TORPA-4810 file (N, C-alpha, C, O; in nm, 3 decimals):
<nodes>
NODE_1_3.419_-0.606_0.733_3.326_-0.643_0.730_3.222_-0.665_0.610_3.244_-0.603_0.506_M
NODE_2_3.120_-0.743_0.616_2.996_-0.739_0.496_2.878_-0.665_0.531_2.808_-0.679_0.631_K
NODE_3_2.865_-0.576_0.421_2.705_-0.486_0.408_2.596_-0.549_0.504_2.533_-0.494_0.594_L
NODE_4_2.594_-0.652_0.467_2.477_-0.750_0.553_2.514_-0.767_0.660_2.415_-0.769_0.732_T
NODE_5_2.622_-0.784_0.728_2.666_-0.747_0.842_2.661_-0.669_0.914_2.617_-0.694_1.026_D
NODE_6_2.702_-0.548_0.881_2.663_-0.412_0.880_2.513_-0.391_0.963_2.475_-0.367_1.078_L
NODE_7_2.438_-0.423_0.787_2.323_-0.418_0.839_2.235_-0.460_0.971_2.172_-0.395_1.055_L
NODE_8_2.260_-0.590_0.952_2.229_-0.656_1.092_2.267_-0.530_1.193_2.171_-0.459_1.222_A
NODE_9_2.391_-0.496_1.247_2.459_-0.463_1.389_2.380_-0.363_1.387_2.325_-0.349_1.497_E
NODE_10_2.343_-0.265_1.289_2.302_-0.121_1.274_2.126_-0.107_1.234_2.068_-0.003_1.205_K
NODE_11_2.068_-0.240_1.242_1.927_-0.257_1.197_1.842_-0.145_1.248_1.777_-0.062_1.185_R
NODE_12_1.861_-0.166_1.409_1.752_-0.076_1.474_1.783_0.094_1.443_1.691_0.167_1.404_Q
NODE_13_1.872_0.129_1.458_1.956_0.277_1.361_1.837_0.284_1.264_1.723_0.318_1.294_A
NODE_14_1.885_0.244_1.132_1.865_0.198_1.030_1.708_0.212_1.023_1.672_0.318_0.972_V
NODE_15_1.618_0.136_1.061_1.461_0.130_1.097_1.434_0.256_1.148_1.374_0.343_1.085_L
NODE_16_1.487_0.269_1.293_1.452_0.432_1.371_1.467_0.529_1.280_1.382_0.617_1.295_D
NODE_17_1.541_0.549_1.191_1.491_0.674_1.097_1.484_0.655_0.999_1.508_0.761_0.940_R
NODE_18_1.457_0.554_0.909_1.391_0.495_0.827_1.237_0.557_0.854_1.191_0.644_0.779_W
NODE_19_1.173_0.509_0.956_1.068_0.519_0.988_1.066_0.692_1.006_0.995_0.753_0.926_V
NODE_20_1.130_0.759_1.092_1.118_0.895_1.088_1.098_0.944_0.985_0.998_1.015_0.975_E
NODE_21_1.184_0.925_0.873_1.191_0.970_0.718_1.000_0.964_0.652_0.945_1.044_0.577_H
NODE_22_0.942_0.840_0.719_0.828_0.808_0.624_0.742_0.922_0.730_0.707_1.028_0.677_I
NODE_23_0.711_0.903_0.871_0.612_0.982_0.922_0.653_1.124_0.863_0.560_1.194_0.821_I
NODE_24_0.794_1.178_0.856_0.797_1.327_0.851_0.731_1.383_0.676_0.721_1.496_0.627_A
NODE_25_0.699_1.254_0.623_0.678_1.299_0.500_0.475_1.328_0.515_0.406_1.353_0.416_G
NODE_26_0.426_1.317_0.636_0.273_1.360_0.669_0.274_1.500_0.700_0.371_1.575_0.708_Y
NODE_27_0.133_1.527_0.718_0.128_1.642_0.806_0.189_1.670_0.930_0.272_1.593_0.979_P
NODE_28_0.149_1.785_0.991_0.263_1.804_1.116_0.140_1.724_1.218_0.192_1.633_1.284_Q
NODE_29_0.025_1.736_1.238_-0.073_1.677_1.308_-0.063_1.535_1.265_-0.119_1.463_1.348_E
NODE_30_-0.023_1.481_1.185_-0.075_1.359_1.146_0.081_1.294_1.199_0.074_1.189_1.262_T
NODE_31_0.168_1.332_1.183_0.313_1.278_1.207_0.362_1.278_1.347_0.457_1.212_1.387_S
NODE_32_0.258_1.393_1.445_0.277_1.379_1.571_0.206_1.273_1.629_0.264_1.201_1.711_N
NODE_33_0.056_1.246_1.592_0.016_1.115_1.625_0.070_0.990_1.598_0.053_0.899_1.679_F
NODE_34_0.138_0.969_1.487_0.237_0.832_1.453_0.315_0.845_1.540_0.285_0.785_1.644_L
NODE_35_0.429_0.915_1.539_0.492_0.890_1.677_0.437_0.883_1.770_0.457_0.771_1.817_R
NODE_36_0.339_0.971_1.864_0.294_0.948_1.978_0.244_0.798_2.001_0.293_0.719_2.083_S
NODE_37_0.158_0.778_1.931_0.087_0.661_1.962_0.122_0.544_1.920_0.101_0.535_1.799_Q
NODE_38_0.168_0.443_1.969_0.226_0.281_1.977_0.149_0.200_1.983_0.183_0.089_1.943_K
NODE_39_0.030_0.216_2.027_-0.074_0.100_2.043_-0.142_0.049_1.888_-0.239_0.103_1.834_D
NODE_40_-0.079_-0.047_1.844_-0.170_-0.092_1.689_-0.282_-0.098_1.644_-0.300_-0.105_1.522_R
NODE_41_-0.401_-0.098_1.750_-0.488_-0.066_1.745_-0.526_0.084_1.718_-0.578_0.123_1.613_F
NODE_42_-0.501_0.145_1.802_-0.502_0.281_1.785_-0.465_0.392_1.697_-0.508_0.507_1.696_S
NODE_43_-0.359_0.323_1.607_-0.269_0.360_1.544_-0.182_0.248_1.426_-0.063_0.219_1.411_N
NODE_44_-0.314_0.206_1.353_-0.296_0.120_1.261_-0.186_0.119_1.137_-0.124_0.027_1.083_P
NODE_45_-0.192_0.284_1.114_-0.089_0.324_0.959_0.061_0.314_1.051_0.151_0.248_0.999_V
NODE_46_0.081_0.368_1.161_0.213_0.349_1.236_0.268_0.184_1.255_0.379_0.134_1.235_G
NODE_47_0.158_0.132_1.294_0.206_0.001_1.322_0.233_-0.048_1.161_0.343_-0.097_1.134_H
NODE_48_0.124_-0.031_1.048_0.220_-0.111_0.934_0.340_-0.075_0.883_0.422_-0.144_0.825_A
NODE_49_0.343_0.089_0.923_0.484_0.137_0.877_0.586_0.078_0.987_0.670_0.010_0.928_I
NODE_50_0.597_0.079_1.057_0.713_-0.024_1.176_0.720_-0.154_1.135_0.829_-0.203_1.104_I
NODE_51_0.593_-0.233_1.131_0.618_-0.363_1.099_0.686_-0.379_0.968_0.790_-0.442_0.951_E
NODE_52_0.608_-0.305_0.861_0.646_-0.318_0.712_0.788_-0.266_0.658_0.838_-0.309_0.554_G
NODE_53_0.845_-0.173_0.736_0.984_-0.188_0.760_1.100_-0.259_0.766_1.203_-0.283_0.702_T
NODE_54_1.048_-0.283_0.864_1.145_-0.443_0.936_1.146_-0.513_0.870_1.261_-0.546_0.845_G
NODE_55_1.041_-0.589_0.792_1.014_-0.661_0.687_1.076_-0.670_0.593_1.120_-0.765_0.528_A
NODE_56_1.082_-0.515_0.582_1.129_-0.489_0.448_1.321_-0.497_0.402_1.388_-0.531_0.304_I
NODE_57_1.347_-0.442_0.546_1.473_-0.420_0.507_1.536_-0.583_0.560_1.640_-0.614_0.504_L
NODE_58_1.496_-0.660_0.635_1.532_-0.797_0.668_1.503_-0.861_0.532_1.589_-0.944_0.503_D
NODE_59_1.440_-0.852_0.472_1.400_-0.917_0.291_1.552_-0.886_0.245_1.645_-0.965_0.231_G
NODE_60_1.549_-0.738_0.224_1.636_-0.682_0.153_1.763_-0.734_0.185_1.834_-0.754_0.086_I
NODE_61_1.836_-0.774_0.347_1.959_-0.830_0.381_1.948_-0.992_0.346_2.037_-1.075_0.328_T
NODE_62_1.834_-1.003_0.345_1.803_-1.224_0.305_1.862_-1.197_0.147_1.948_-1.269_0.096_Q
NODE_63_1.808_-1.093_0.088_1.846_-1.141_-0.045_2.002_-1.073_-0.092_2.064_-1.111_-0.192_A
NODE_64_2.033_-1.005_-0.031_2.170_-0.958_-0.041_2.235_-1.096_0.046_2.341_-1.129_-0.006_L
NODE_65_2.211_-1.154_0.124_2.306_-1.288_0.212_2.319_-1.384_0.090_2.426_-1.407_0.034_S
NODE_66_2.191_-1.441_0.051_2.156_-1.529_-0.088_2.147_-1.466_-0.187_2.036_-1.416_-0.205_H
NODE_67_2.257_-1.438_-0.299_2.202_-1.386_-0.391_2.186_-1.490_-0.498_2.230_-1.600_-0.465_P
NODE_68_2.126_-1.480_-0.633_2.056_-1.601_-0.668_1.918_-1.675_-0.617_1.840_-1.753_-0.672_G
NODE_69_1.922_-1.625_-0.509_1.762_-1.721_-0.473_1.695_-1.623_-0.462_1.724_-1.504_-0.451_Q
NODE_70_1.572_-1.697_-0.468_1.423_-1.564_-0.480_1.445_-1.527_-0.362_1.477_-1.589_-0.260_A
NODE_71_1.415_-1.373_-0.394_1.396_-1.276_-0.263_1.263_-1.338_-0.210_1.179_-1.403_-0.272_A
NODE_72_1.265_-1.302_-0.082_1.182_-1.290_-0.003_1.050_-1.224_0.008_1.035_-1.103_0.020_P
NODE_73_0.953_-1.315_0.005_0.825_-1.223_-0.045_0.825_-1.064_0.087_0.843_-1.079_0.208_A
NODE_74_0.806_-0.960_0.036_0.814_-0.868_0.144_0.662_-0.778_0.083_0.634_-0.675_0.144_V
NODE_75_0.564_-0.821_-0.042_0.483_-0.755_-0.103_0.346_-0.714_-0.054_0.266_-0.631_-0.098_S
NODE_76_0.340_-0.807_0.066_0.228_-0.806_0.148_0.275_-0.674_0.246_0.195_-0.586_0.279_G
NODE_77_0.399_-0.675_0.281_0.440_-0.550_0.376_0.409_-0.406_0.286_0.368_-0.301_0.335_Y
NODE_78_0.425_-0.420_0.214_0.505_-0.298_0.109_0.348_-0.284_0.039_0.353_-0.192_-0.042_L
NODE_79_0.200_-0.352_0.043_0.099_-0.287_0.045_0.009_-0.285_0.143_-0.109_-0.258_0.124_D
NODE_80_0.060_-0.316_0.259_-0.019_-0.258_0.388_0.012_-0.087_0.389_-0.060_0.004_0.430_S
NODE_81_0.119_-0.084_0.340_0.178_0.074_0.368_0.109_0.135_0.237_0.030_0.223_0.268_I
NODE_82_0.118_0.113_0.099_0.086_0.162_0.012_-0.068_0.129_-0.012_-0.138_0.192_-0.091_L
NODE_83_-0.113_0.021_0.068_-0.264_0.037_0.023_-0.325_0.207_0.116_-0.390_0.291_0.055_R
NODE_84_-0.294_0.219_0.235_-0.310_0.351_0.308_-0.290_0.477_0.211_-0.378_0.562_0.195_V
NODE_85_-0.166_0.481_0.149_-0.112_0.557_0.095_-0.239_0.651_-0.013_-0.290_0.763_-0.014_R
NODE_86_-0.246_0.512_-0.100_-0.339_0.512_-0.181_-0.490_0.581_-0.164_-0.548_0.668_-0.228_A
NODE_87_-0.527_0.501_-0.044_-0.660_0.561_0.023_-0.662_0.730_0.056_-0.746_0.814_0.027_V
NODE_88_-0.553_0.740_0.119_-0.472_0.859_0.130_-0.508_0.986_0.022_-0.550_1.100_0.038_Q
NODE_89_-0.477_0.922_-0.074_-0.482_1.046_-0.200_-0.330_1.072_-0.218_-0.326_1.171_-0.292_G
NODE_90_-0.194_1.033_-0.186_-0.092_1.038_-0.244_-0.071_1.003_-0.374_-0.107_0.906_-0.440_F
NODE_91_0.002_1.113_-0.403_0.047_1.094_-0.589_0.164_0.980_-0.581_0.257_0.985_-0.500_A
NODE_92_0.148_0.899_-0.658_0.245_0.798_-0.708_0.374_0.788_-0.664_0.414_0.684_-0.614_A
NODE_93_0.458_0.905_-0.680_0.601_0.936_-0.635_0.627_0.938_-0.507_0.721_0.885_-0.449_S
NODE_94_0.544_0.999_-0.466_0.533_1.029_-0.315_0.474_0.923_-0.225_0.490_0.932_-0.103_S
NODE_95_0.399_0.811_-0.283_0.367_0.690_-0.225_0.490_0.604_-0.216_0.509_0.545_-0.109_A
NODE_96_0.570_0.592_-0.306_0.664_0.481_-0.311_0.831_0.546_-0.260_0.913_0.471_-0.207_V
NODE_97_0.857_0.685_-0.286_0.948_0.728_-0.221_0.992_0.689_-0.093_1.112_0.710_-0.077_S
NODE_98_0.929_0.635_0.010_0.992_0.608_0.079_1.124_0.487_0.092_1.225_0.485_0.162_F
NODE_99_1.063_0.386_-0.017_1.126_0.302_-0.044_1.299_0.353_-0.085_1.399_0.303_-0.033_I
NODE_100_1.299_0.460_-0.187_1.419_0.522_-0.246_1.499_0.581_-0.103_1.622_0.572_-0.100_F
NODE_101_1.437_0.633_-0.002_1.475_0.727_0.095_1.585_0.583_0.210_1.667_0.602_0.300_E
NODE_102_1.535_0.461_0.153_1.620_0.367_0.253_1.766_0.351_0.217_1.846_0.286_0.285_L
NODE_103_1.804_0.443_0.059_1.922_0.446_0.035_2.031_0.504_0.116_2.140_0.461_0.153_K
NODE_104_1.969_0.613_0.133_2.051_0.724_0.207_2.023_0.741_0.317_2.103_0.811_0.377_G
NODE_105_1.902_0.687_0.398_1.907_0.635_0.556_2.030_0.547_0.573_2.101_0.566_0.672_V
NODE_106_2.058_0.462_0.493_2.126_0.299_0.553_2.301_0.363_0.532_2.392_0.344_0.612_A
NODE_107_2.310_0.436_0.412_2.425_0.510_0.406_2.467_0.614_0.515_2.585_0.629_0.546_R
NODE_108_2.397_0.664_0.555_2.416_0.753_0.669_2.432_0.693_0.806_2.511_0.725_0.895_S
NODE_109_2.314_0.574_0.806_2.346_0.549_0.977_2.484_0.466_0.939_2.577_0.475_1.018_V
NODE_110_2.495_0.400_0.843_2.634_0.302_0.853_2.739_0.402_0.829_2.821_0.361_0.911_L
NODE_111_2.783_0.485_0.786_2.868_0.645_0.774_3.030_0.555_0.711_3.038_0.504_0.600_G
NODE_112_3.114_0.556_0.789_3.185_0.523_0.701_3.221_0.377_0.722_3.334_0.340_0.692_S
NODE_113_3.145_0.302_0.764_3.214_0.152_0.812_3.158_0.101_0.661_3.214_0.006_0.606_A
NODE_114_3.053_0.164_0.605_3.029_0.132_0.464_3.139_0.157_0.330_3.117_0.115_0.217_A
NODE_115_3.256_0.232_0.367_3.335_0.285_0.296_3.456_0.202_0.251_3.534_0.228_0.160_Q
NODE_116_3.454_0.097_0.333_3.528_-0.011_0.352_3.579_-0.059_0.206_3.539_-0.009_0.102_G
NODE_117_3.695_-0.186_0.216_3.755_-0.217_0.068_3.614_-0.339_-0.006_3.626_-0.452_0.043_P
NODE_118_3.541_-0.332_-0.068_3.489_-0.410_-0.129_3.366_-0.374_-0.130_3.291_-0.431_-0.209_G
NODE_119_3.321_-0.284_-0.055_3.215_-0.246_-0.030_3.098_-0.188_-0.125_2.978_-0.188_-0.095_M
NODE_120_3.164_-0.131_-0.269_3.101_-0.071_-0.377_3.027_-0.182_-0.425_2.908_-0.171_-0.455_N
NODE_121_3.090_-0.290_-0.434_2.996_-0.403_-0.522_2.859_-0.433_-0.439_2.747_-0.445_-0.489_A
NODE_122_2.893_-0.443_-0.300_2.769_-0.478_-0.208_2.658_-0.351_-0.181_2.537_-0.364_-0.165_E
NODE_123_2.732_-0.227_-0.180_2.655_-0.117_-0.194_2.525_-0.115_-0.324_2.405_-0.097_-0.303_L
NODE_124_2.587_-0.139_-0.450_2.543_-0.155_-0.571_2.449_-0.282_-0.579_2.373_-0.300_-0.674_T
NODE_125_2.459_-0.358_-0.484_2.387_-0.500_-0.528_2.261_-0.423_-0.416_2.143_-0.424_-0.451_A
NODE_126_2.287_-0.384_-0.332_2.196_-0.317_-0.205_2.099_-0.214_-0.248_1.986_-0.211_-0.199_F
NODE_127_2.145_-0.116_-0.353_2.090_-0.018_-0.428_2.004_-0.061_-0.571_1.923_0.015_-0.626_D
NODE_128_2.040_-0.202_-0.621_1.968_-0.297_-0.730_1.823_-0.331_-0.676_1.709_-0.308_-0.715_K
NODE_129_1.892_-0.409_-0.543_1.734_-0.480_-0.465_1.599_-0.348_-0.392_1.480_-0.364_-0.364_E
NODE_130_1.683_-0.234_-0.382_1.598_-0.111_-0.354_1.540_-0.111_-0.498_1.443_-0.182_-0.524_V
NODE_131_1.581_-0.056_-0.566_1.518_-0.025_-0.657_1.410_-0.112_-0.752_1.322_-0.059_-0.821_D
NODE_132_1.438_-0.274_-0.741_1.378_-0.341_-0.781_1.243_-0.359_-0.683_1.144_-0.416_-0.730_R
NODE_133_1.241_-0.312_-0.551_1.139_-0.322_-0.441_1.055_-0.182_-0.481_0.940_-0.168_-0.440_L
NODE_134_1.114_-0.089_-0.555_1.077_0.027_-0.550_0.942_0.008_-0.691_0.835_0.068_-0.684_A
NODE_135_0.971_-0.066_-0.783_0.924_-0.074_-0.900_0.806_-0.161_-0.877_0.694_-0.143_-0.925_L
NODE_136_0.839_-0.249_-0.808_0.759_-0.342_-0.703_0.596_-0.267_-0.623_0.479_-0.302_-0.634_L
NODE_137_0.653_-0.171_-0.555_0.574_-0.099_-0.484_0.508_-0.005_-0.577_0.391_0.020_-0.548_S
NODE_138_0.567_0.064_-0.705_0.471_0.153_-0.825_0.356_0.061_-0.822_0.252_0.104_-0.773_F
NODE_139_0.363_-0.070_-0.871_0.273_-0.151_-0.909_0.146_-0.194_-0.812_0.026_-0.203_-0.840_D
NODE_140_0.212_-0.215_-0.693_0.109_-0.235_-0.621_0.040_-0.096_-0.543_-0.070_-0.113_-0.491_I
NODE_141_0.098_0.030_-0.535_0.045_0.154_-0.544_-0.096_0.127_-0.633_-0.212_0.119_-0.592_F
NODE_142_-0.035_0.112_-0.791_-0.108_0.161_-0.908_-0.257_0.029_-0.845_-0.376_0.055_-0.825_M
NODE_143_-0.204_-0.070_-0.835_-0.329_-0.183_-0.821_-0.445_-0.104_-0.726_-0.566_-0.097_-0.748_Q
NODE_144_-0.362_-0.044_-0.606_-0.499_-0.041_-0.460_-0.541_0.110_-0.527_-0.663_0.115_-0.536_C
NODE_145_-0.470_0.246_-0.583_-0.504_0.307_-0.637_-0.649_0.276_-0.766_-0.758_0.333_-0.760_R
NODE_146_-0.618_0.199_-0.845_-0.740_0.169_-0.944_-0.844_0.098_-0.861_-0.965_0.115_-0.875_E
NODE_147_-0.791_0.024_-0.780_-0.920_-0.019_-0.651_-1.007_0.042_-0.590_-1.124_0.012_-0.566_K
NODE_148_-0.921_0.171_-0.552_-0.974_0.318_-0.486_-1.105_0.378_-0.594_-1.225_0.381_-0.570_V
NODE_149_-1.044_0.415_-0.698_-1.096_0.456_-0.823_-1.230_0.420_-0.821_-1.332_0.489_-0.821_L
NODE_150_-1.204_0.251_-0.818_-1.345_0.173_-0.911_-1.424_0.178_-0.809_-1.542_0.177_-0.843_Q
NODE_151_-1.398_0.187_-0.644_-1.499_0.196_-0.532_-1.547_0.303_-0.529_-1.662_0.301_-0.486_L
NODE_152_-1.495_0.432_-0.565_-1.558_0.575_-0.568_-1.648_0.551_-0.699_-1.757_0.609_-0.702_K
NODE_153_-1.610_0.468_-0.811_-1.678_0.496_-0.977_-1.854_0.404_-0.887_-1.969_0.449_-0.884_A
NODE_154_-1.816_0.316_-0.849_-1.918_0.238_-0.823_-2.012_0.318_-0.708_-2.135_0.320_-0.720_D
NODE_155_-1.962_0.368_-0.625_-2.016_0.440_-0.535_-2.111_0.560_-0.572_-2.230_0.572_-0.544_E
NODE_156_-2.039_0.636_-0.635_-2.104_0.728_-0.724_-2.230_0.683_-0.844_-2.324_0.756_-0.875_L
NODE_157_-2.203_0.542_-0.901_-2.317_0.466_-0.998_-2.452_0.481_-0.887_-2.542_0.558_-0.921_E
NODE_158_-2.463_0.412_-0.768_-2.523_0.391_-0.678_-2.585_0.506_-0.610_-2.700_0.490_-0.569_R
NODE_159_-2.529_0.618_-0.590_-2.589_0.745_-0.544_-2.679_0.777_-0.658_-2.800_0.784_-0.639_Q
NODE_160_-2.614_0.802_-0.806_-2.701_0.855_-0.915_-2.797_0.773_-0.870_-2.886_0.822_-0.802_T
NODE_161_-2.799_0.653_-0.896_-2.937_0.568_-0.917_-3.043_0.590_-0.817_-3.165_0.601_-0.830_F
NODE_162_-2.956_0.594_-0.698_-3.078_0.652_-0.572_-3.172_0.758_-0.611_-3.292_0.743_-0.587_R
NODE_163_-3.122_0.876_-0.677_-3.154_0.996_-0.682_-3.217_0.975_-0.794_-3.329_1.024_-0.787_L
NODE_164_-3.190_0.906_-0.929_-3.283_0.900_-1.017_-3.433_0.836_-0.955_-3.550_0.875_-0.967_L
NODE_165_-3.396_0.765_-0.910_-3.504_0.666_-0.814_-3.628_0.730_-0.780_-3.738_0.732_-0.836_Q
NODE_166_-3.572_0.798_-0.642_-3.623_0.895_-0.562_-3.683_1.043_-0.668_-3.788_1.104_-0.648_Q
NODE_167_-3.609_1.064_-0.747_-3.707_1.182_-0.862_-3.839_1.083_-0.946_-3.943_1.127_-0.996_A
NODE_168_-3.800_0.969_-0.941_-3.894_0.926_-1.012_-3.870_0.896_-1.188_-3.955_0.849_-1.264_R
NODE_169_-3.756_0.930_-1.217_-3.689_0.950_-1.280_-3.661_0.811_-1.379_-3.642_0.825_-1.500_L
NODE_170_-3.660_0.673_-1.311_-3.603_0.568_-1.333_-3.651_0.475_-1.189_-3.674_0.512_-1.074_I
NODE_171_-3.655_0.327_-1.258_-3.774_0.276_-1.132_-3.665_0.153_-1.139_-3.575_0.146_-1.223_K
NODE_172_-3.687_0.071_-1.049_-3.650_-0.031_-0.985_-3.672_-0.182_-1.091_-3.762_-0.192_-1.175_S
NODE_173_-3.586_-0.272_-1.067_-3.646_-0.393_-1.139_-3.751_-0.415_-1.052_-3.830_-0.494_-1.105_Q
NODE_174_-3.778_-0.391_-0.971_-3.894_-0.479_-0.900_-4.016_-0.404_-0.944_-4.118_-0.463_-0.979_E
NODE_175_-4.005_-0.264_-0.941_-4.095_-0.172_-0.956_-4.156_-0.207_-1.114_-4.275_-0.215_-1.147_E
NODE_176_-4.044_-0.224_-1.191_-4.059_-0.249_-1.314_-4.123_-0.412_-1.379_-4.168_-0.439_-1.491_E
NODE_177_-4.104_-0.491_-1.271_-4.184_-0.674_-1.255_-4.336_-0.598_-1.224_-4.414_-0.587_-1.319_N
NODE_178_-4.371_-0.551_-1.101_-4.498_-0.522_-1.070_-4.554_-0.473_-1.183_-4.647_-0.539_-1.230_K
NODE_179_-4.504_-0.328_-1.264_-4.578_-0.266_-1.343_-4.653_-0.376_-1.461_-4.769_-0.386_-1.499_E
NODE_180_-4.503_-0.465_-1.502_-4.567_-0.557_-1.640_-4.656_-0.692_-1.586_-4.717_-0.754_-1.674_N
NODE_181_-4.666_-0.743_-1.445_-4.695_-0.838_-1.435_-4.867_-0.839_-1.449_-4.893_-0.725_-1.410_A
NODE_182_-4.982_-0.895_-1.478_-5.087_-0.900_-1.493_-5.156_-0.846_-1.350_-5.101_-0.871_-1.243_P
NODE_183_-5.290_-0.766_-1.359_-5.307_-0.747_-1.269_-5.350_-0.819_-1.163_-5.432_-0.902_-1.203_E
NODE_184_-5.329_-0.826_-1.025_-5.352_-0.889_-0.937_-5.245_-0.984_-0.903_-5.245_-1.048_-0.798_G
NODE_185_-5.140_-0.993_-1.006_-5.021_-1.057_-1.008_-5.041_-1.218_-1.038_-4.945_-1.295_-1.036_G
NODE_186_-5.184_-1.263_-1.067_-5.221_-1.381_-1.113_-5.216_-1.405_-1.267_-5.235_-1.310_-1.343_K
NODE_187_-5.187_-1.540_-1.318_-5.201_-1.555_-1.462_-5.371_-1.591_-1.498_-5.429_-1.685_-1.443_K
NODE_188_-5.412_-1.534_-1.560_-5.547_-1.561_-1.641_-5.565_-1.729_-1.652_-5.457_-1.785_-1.632_E
NODE_189_-5.643_-1.793_-1.670_-5.664_-1.935_-1.724_-5.654_-1.945_-1.893_-5.742_-1.899_-1.966_E
NODE_190_-5.540_-2.009_-1.939_-5.530_-1.977_-2.061_-5.410_-1.931_-2.146_-5.354_-1.973_-2.247_G
NODE_191_-5.393_-1.806_-2.049_-5.257_-1.725_-2.081_-5.120_-1.802_-2.085_-5.072_-1.863_-1.990_E
NODE_192_-5.085_-1.794_-2.165_-4.944_-1.843_-2.210_-4.842_-1.731_-2.155_-4.858_-1.610_-2.174_V
NODE_193_-4.754_-1.776_-2.098_-4.639_-1.750_-2.026_-4.526_-1.750_-2.152_-4.469_-1.858_-2.165_T
NODE_194_-4.491_-1.656_-2.235_-4.370_-1.610_-2.339_-4.195_-1.614_-2.266_-4.098_-1.581_-2.335_R
</nodes>
């Protein structure tokens, strides 16, 4: 039996264990919530994890089934998981570690069936695909982290400007225009605008 067939046969068991590993990485209260709340609107993080891991595993299986063809696009699913982790302040290594955990989870669930003849080459291909996705995950996470930091910097700049404005240490563009306008806001006859 091929590795892709084993992964298809044991898909749900692999996903259940993988999701459990991911959720276990959160604080106890959060992980309890993620486990218990199944509604996608009440628990968008849990939904993103469940939906994303399924698509990622399917993408890996498809890439292994059709070597040499373009790997399916899973970056959107990675993004939905990693964007939340960037906002939550995860370190890059912690944020992308869930991808690497798939290797151990798959081997554990597949057990001795993954030790059959010819499996070493297939497991190596599986590991390479997981590694490729881990590198992609790191790039996605860093883009999300940069965006979060830029949003924080922009907000800090706006707050600083408002504080300086309230302290009358800086004037808004509107106030500058009013001060520089001729009295009454109208031009005198013969006045030239430069």
